C-alpha angles and dihedrals in degrees: 000000000000090000090053092052090049091053094048091048090048091054092050091047091053090050090050091050091052094047092048091050093052091045089053090050090051091049090051089052091051091051089052090052090049090053092052093089092051092048092052089047091053093047093052091046090052092050091051091047092051091052095047095081092047092050094047091048093049093046094045108133092007105128115221103168116138093246093049091048092049091050091047092050089054090050093048091047090054091048090049092053093056096032095116094051093045093048091050092050091049091053096246119168120237092262092048091048091051090047091050093051092045092051091051092051092046092051093050089052093046094049090048092050091049091051092048092054096048089048092048095242099126138081115233124230095258124015128218119264120260111219098161091128090061099045097091110044109191101175123033094214130146093261092057089049091052091048091052092050092049090048091051089051092048094049090046091054089050089051090055089057091047092049090053091047093048094046091049091048092048089051090049090050091054091052092048092050090050091050092048092048092051093048090048092052092049092049092048091049091052092049091051092056101270127128112330120245113242096221108020093176091054091044094054090046091051090050091052090047092052091050096049090046090053090048091049094047092049090051091049090050092050092047093049091045090059091054090045091054090048091054091048089054088048092055091047091049092048091050091052090050091049092050090050092051094048090062092058104023119164128206108169128176087250091059091049092048091048093051093046091048092051089052091048089054089052090051090055090051090050090051090054092047091050092054090052091045092051090051091049090048091053090051091047091050091051091051090047092053091051091049091049092051091054093056118113129206090264090054091051091052091064101262115150104242136149091260095047093047090049089050090052090052092049090049091051089054091052089049091050094054092043089054090046093054090048090050093050091047091050091046091052090052091048092049092051089046091053089050088056090047091054091052092049091046089052091051092048092048092054093041096240097128120103118241096245090049090055091055089049092050091051094051094044093050092051090053092044093051090055091049092050092050090052089049089053090050089053090052090051091049088053088052091053093051091046091051089051090053091048092052092049092050091044092054089054093046091051091057112106091213094065113100119242095250093052091045090054091053090048092051090049089051090051091050091050092050091048090054089056088061098041098040102032114018094041089049090053088050088061102036100049098047088048090053091045089053093055092045090052091049090052091047092049093048091048090053090049090053093054092088131162088264091061090049092048090050091051092050093046092051088082120084107281092208093054092047094049092048090051092048090052093054109124114230100183139334140203141174107327097347144071129195116219132182092255092053092047093048092050091047091051093047093048089044091053090046088052089057090056094043092047090053091050092047096047092045090050090054090047092053091050092050093047088063087065103084095202095059114095119231091235092059091045092053091048093051091045093054094045090049090050094054093044092051092044093053090044093052090045091056090047090052091053091047092051093058093038095243111148121215089245087071087074096043091106088060093058095079093048090047092052091049089049091053091047093054124009098021098041095103093044094055091040090058091042094055091041089054092059091046090053092046095050100036089047101205084165139000138208112299092021116132110232140171118211119175093331096317109116128179147094121307108244102175138358108210133183092254106022144008125229120220123186108213125213088258089063096253123135109229115195112204125186111246093238086064090071093054094047098046138051112265120203113201108198096185106033097104103005127012091199116110129189122226128192121208118191121210130181124199133184120274093246091063124109102249095203092051091048090051091049093048092048091051091050092050096050093045091051092062110099094215096053111100122235091209111080088030119228120245140186126228126199092220107182151324101265130201092258106012150014104270120221130178124205117205121196140153132226138180112258091205095061107024144042118235092210092052093047092049090050092049092049093048090051090050094046092051091050093048093046091049090050094048095043095245113148128215101211129222119235109274133200130185112218118200119195114208117199116228126227091251091056091052093051091049090053091050092053091049090053091050 
């Protein structure tokens, strides 16, 4: 009997170990989610820091004092007033004149915005969150906890908007710096005696515009970053307050009664609103019937008349009140549902809910959350269709041909449709997320209540005698040993636990090795997998030793296992062994660019059974490892990631060959992805049938660039340069000579006769 108790206790202990391990894994995941905000904050700070030097270098000597800006705005305003006359005297085309005027206006606006920000007279894109009402928490009750959670969610949503704004502004700043740098290089080249700039005034103005735009964008980024940091601190402060409350949370009967009473008061208000809405709907229906009776045959055929437009307006009013009644009915259901949620939360808090009821609550809340989210999507779809109707009516109302009476009816229809959005859809946007919040809280609290004790109670509800007899059932025996159900169950549980522990151990080793910068990721992955299998086999042997099951107990399975390998598992073990050959022979490593039997791409992962390759089309191709031993593998980056490309160009025979060669060299050297070592070169290949044939040879790095993209960029550039220099790329030409036959000549002679 003592042995039976030991076995049952061992099983429960193994279950507890597994549950604790998964709970620890869940807690680690939550910590990672909590650190997400800080990680994003650090990434944005790093981006801003990297751009600081570039901005300061570009704006060096560019005066941005308030007095200088004010004087410059006056100068630009004066230039803007006489822009047309100046552009005409300078010989500008119409497009160039418009561009000149637009640039002046843009610069005046940008300088004014810059001044407004440095003087503190502007409103930033997203403001910081005001949580003054939550700063001093007097009572750590359940309502305060809910308020803190809702506030954290609200600030987090605001942070998402700020992250998008900051990332877009940082991207814009990079583009503006690139534009300013290019304009500066062109101006410097012209001043040093290079190619003259066609419109020097416009060029200098564009350079100044690019600089002030970069200065303004940088200022906007810094201003928004301050607000972003404030909101990050707000979230951290709210989380600390929430953690403090959770340790001393209160949920008294008085709190429950107060919340239920507040919801009852809201139900009474809804009842009053529904009576008024029904009355308004009856009145709207009566007006709609009168409008329908006044319709003529022309109105019914779709013509826009005073009567038909009035009917449309009356129908929109009926629709509004129908939607309002549906909203009030849904709100009443949601309020009653929240009352039930509060009661269930109270029971869970005070541990008065049965175990099977907790499981039911968890499942029901998951289903209800999905239903509410679908309901919210329906409300948003209704908003989209209503906006479409508003736009259609507005386009009709904007028409000058529409009579005043019809236009008034259309405007009233638009107003009615807009009220559907403001009074109904916006209300759904508040009601449903609020209900989802309470359902999620109930779901979370139900999950917290499903503790190991509940699981142990559920297991112990069965007859102990029946369970123990089943556990003592002998499955098979041999010389000096016997295998029972209890031993097998314990072995399986320990074996499964060993899988989890082996994964943790091998991943821990992998993290430690990643910190060593000189260790390649391929070697790290190989060591991690080998460590996993060694630990797994070790824990499996320990599991068998714990329950006193010798390896000879599984001897009868050896033959079946060998047959399985020989037939059904042959491919699996073939790929498994091939994987280790690939890992140790290292024909390629992670991030290498390879080509195997027509599949070309970058190696993403080398596994024990298969290898993942990301193709240039963005697809992940998973190839069995034996495939690499049976086929030819081309590794483009094993010894040298540099690849040579050849670009062929043909020009007309009247072109200057030396000039063409010079221009081609300038184009290929200007591309940022073309390597200087080996240096590119141009070959005058041959005198073709239709053109002078040139070949451009250049090298690029496969790890950082795409050969197809570089070739496309260079062709674009060559075409632009040739067009500018008057160099033609000829079409294929053929001379066709028509020889008259003797019969044709005789026929012509007869015709003359």
